[in-house]
C-alpha positions as CSV (number, residue, x, y, z in Angstrom):
1,M,-1.6,12.0,-16.3
2,N,-0.5,11.0,-12.8
3,N,2.3,8.4,-12.6
4,I,2.0,5.9,-9.8
5,A,4.8,3.7,-8.4
6,I,3.6,0.7,-6.3
7,F,5.9,-0.8,-3.7
8,A,5.0,-4.4,-2.7
9,S,6.7,-7.3,-0.9
10,G,4.3,-10.2,-1.4
11,S,1.5,-11.6,-3.5
12,G,0.4,-8.3,-5.1
13,S,-3.4,-8.7,-5.2
14,N,-3.9,-5.1,-4.3
15,A,-1.3,-4.0,-6.8
16,E,-3.2,-5.9,-9.5
17,Q,-6.5,-4.3,-8.5
18,I,-4.9,-0.8,-8.7
19,I,-3.3,-1.5,-12.1
20,Q,-6.6,-2.7,-13.5
21,H,-8.5,0.2,-12.0
22,F,-6.4,2.9,-13.7
23,S,-5.8,0.9,-16.9
24,G,-7.0,2.8,-20.0
25,G,-8.1,5.8,-18.0
26,S,-6.7,9.4,-18.3
27,L,-6.3,10.2,-14.6
28,A,-3.3,7.9,-13.8
29,Q,-1.3,4.9,-14.7
30,V,0.9,2.5,-12.8
31,K,4.3,3.1,-14.3
32,V,6.3,0.7,-12.2
33,I,6.2,-1.9,-9.4
34,L,9.1,-1.9,-7.0
35,S,9.9,-4.8,-4.6
36,N,12.4,-5.6,-2.0
37,N,11.6,-9.3,-2.4
38,P,12.9,-11.0,-5.6
39,K,10.6,-14.0,-5.0
40,A,7.4,-11.8,-4.5
41,F,4.5,-13.0,-6.7
42,V,3.7,-9.3,-7.4
43,L,6.6,-9.5,-9.9
44,E,4.8,-12.2,-11.8
45,R,1.6,-10.2,-11.8
46,A,3.5,-7.2,-13.1
47,K,4.9,-9.2,-16.0
48,I,1.4,-10.6,-16.9
49,L,-0.1,-7.0,-16.7
50,D,2.8,-5.6,-18.8
51,V,4.0,-3.2,-16.0
52,P,7.8,-2.8,-15.6
53,S,9.3,-3.8,-12.2
54,L,12.4,-3.2,-10.2
55,V,13.8,-5.3,-7.4
56,F,16.1,-3.4,-5.0
57,K,18.3,-4.3,-2.0
58,R,18.2,-2.8,1.5
59,Q,21.5,-0.9,1.0
60,Q,20.1,0.8,-2.2
61,F,16.9,1.8,-0.3
62,Y,18.4,3.1,2.9
63,E,21.9,4.3,2.0
64,T,21.6,5.8,-1.4
65,N,19.4,8.1,-3.5
66,Q,19.1,5.5,-6.2
67,I,15.4,4.8,-5.6
68,V,14.4,8.5,-5.3
69,D,16.4,9.3,-8.5
70,F,14.8,6.3,-10.3
71,L,11.3,7.4,-9.4
72,K,12.0,11.0,-10.4
73,S,13.3,9.9,-13.8
74,L,10.0,8.2,-14.4
75,G,8.0,11.3,-13.4
76,I,6.4,9.5,-10.5
77,N,4.1,11.8,-8.5
78,L,2.4,9.2,-6.2
79,I,3.8,6.2,-4.3
80,V,1.4,3.5,-3.2
81,L,2.5,0.9,-0.7
82,A,0.6,-2.4,-1.2
83,G,1.9,-4.9,1.3
84,F,5.3,-3.4,1.5
85,M,7.1,-4.4,4.7
86,W,10.0,-1.9,5.1
87,L,9.9,1.5,6.8
88,V,10.1,4.2,4.2
89,P,13.5,6.1,4.6
90,S,13.6,9.9,5.2
91,N,15.0,10.7,1.7
92,L,12.0,9.2,0.1
93,L,9.6,10.7,2.6
94,M,11.1,14.2,1.9
95,A,11.0,13.7,-1.9
96,Y,7.4,12.6,-1.8
97,Q,6.0,14.4,1.2
98,G,2.3,13.9,1.5
99,K,2.3,11.7,-1.7
100,I,2.9,8.3,-0.2
101,V,-0.2,6.2,0.7
102,N,-0.4,2.9,2.5
103,I,-3.2,0.5,3.4
104,H,-3.3,-1.3,6.7
105,P,-5.5,-4.4,7.5
106,A,-7.0,-3.0,10.7
107,L,-8.7,0.1,12.1
108,L,-5.7,2.3,13.1
109,P,-4.5,3.4,15.6
110,A,-5.4,0.0,17.0
111,F,-3.3,-3.0,15.8
112,G,-0.6,-1.0,14.1
113,G,3.1,-0.6,14.4
114,K,6.3,-2.6,13.8
115,G,5.5,-6.3,13.3
116,M,1.8,-5.7,12.8
117,Y,1.2,-7.0,9.3
118,G,-0.7,-9.8,7.6
119,H,-1.9,-12.6,9.8
120,H,-0.2,-11.1,12.9
121,V,-2.8,-8.3,12.7
122,H,-5.8,-10.6,12.3
123,E,-4.6,-12.9,15.2
124,A,-4.2,-9.8,17.5
125,V,-7.6,-8.6,16.5
126,I,-9.2,-12.0,17.3
127,A,-7.2,-12.4,20.5
128,S,-8.4,-9.0,21.7
129,K,-12.1,-10.0,21.2
130,A,-12.6,-6.9,19.1
131,R,-16.1,-6.9,17.5
132,K,-14.9,-4.9,14.4
133,S,-11.9,-4.8,12.2
134,G,-11.4,-3.3,8.8
135,I,-8.9,-1.3,6.7
136,T,-7.2,2.0,7.1
137,I,-5.8,4.0,4.1
138,H,-3.3,6.6,5.4
139,L,-0.5,8.9,4.4
140,V,3.0,7.6,5.3
141,D,5.4,9.2,7.7
142,E,8.5,8.1,9.5
143,V,6.6,5.9,12.0
144,Y,4.9,2.6,11.0
145,D,1.2,3.0,10.5
146,H,1.1,6.5,11.9
147,G,0.4,9.1,9.2
148,Q,-2.8,11.0,8.6
149,I,-5.8,8.7,8.1
150,L,-7.6,9.3,4.7
151,F,-10.2,6.5,4.9
152,Q,-11.4,3.6,6.9
153,A,-13.9,0.8,6.2
154,E,-15.2,-1.7,8.8
155,C,-16.3,-5.3,8.9
156,E,-17.6,-7.4,11.7
157,V,-15.4,-9.9,13.6
158,F,-17.5,-13.1,14.2
159,P,-17.1,-15.3,17.3
160,D,-16.0,-18.3,15.1
161,D,-13.4,-16.2,13.0
162,N,-9.8,-17.3,12.7
163,A,-7.0,-15.2,11.1
164,E,-7.7,-16.7,7.7
165,S,-11.5,-16.1,7.6
166,L,-11.0,-12.5,8.9
167,A,-8.2,-11.9,6.4
168,N,-10.6,-13.0,3.5
169,R,-13.1,-10.3,4.5
170,I,-10.4,-7.7,4.9
171,H,-9.0,-8.5,1.4
172,Q,-12.4,-7.9,0.0
173,L,-12.5,-4.4,1.6
174,E,-9.0,-3.7,0.4
175,H,-9.8,-4.6,-3.2
176,Q,-13.1,-2.7,-3.1
177,H,-11.8,0.5,-1.6
178,Y,-8.0,1.0,-2.2
179,P,-8.2,1.8,-5.9
180,Q,-11.2,4.1,-5.4
181,Q,-9.5,5.9,-2.5
182,I,-6.3,6.4,-4.5
183,E,-8.4,7.9,-7.3
184,R,-10.1,10.2,-4.9
185,F,-6.8,11.2,-3.4
186,L,-5.4,12.0,-6.9
187,R,-8.4,14.0,-7.8
188,S,-7.9,16.1,-4.7
189,F,-4.4,17.1,-6.0
190,A,-6.2,19.4,-8.5
191,H,-8.0,21.3,-5.7
192,R,-4.9,21.9,-3.6
193,P,-3.3,25.4,-3.5
């Protein structure tokens, strides 16, 4: 059984989809939700879905090994970022090299980088007059939205779109594909040397 930790800073709709996807199966389980935001709705979702959660502070995350030690104590072998806004520190990257995945609400490498999250991404896509947007699932490294791309899915950008209407279509892609791609990634573990 693979043990997943989800890091999230906001509503947690992707986290909920992932928890439900693996619930009752034998491949993986979401063991814990971690958040840097004590007011994040993802913590309410975790409670409802009976998944433990931990809220941490910036100092714990960046200046100590507390989070790495906590994850190791739970036997976590995959970290999933689902709307998590902070850059992952080097100690966590080293402890989980090649085992941290993220989802970005655009087709990277376009519309990525610091400050490119949520409605900022969708507004930039619309302002650029791009005809397509979508999602990118990628491995995490020391640069925002930079790691190896694992999967992308596209949707059309319509002339009358605004950030909200585009975001709604992007969310549908996220919910459809993120749990499946995490499963695919986990199944690939078994085939690695």
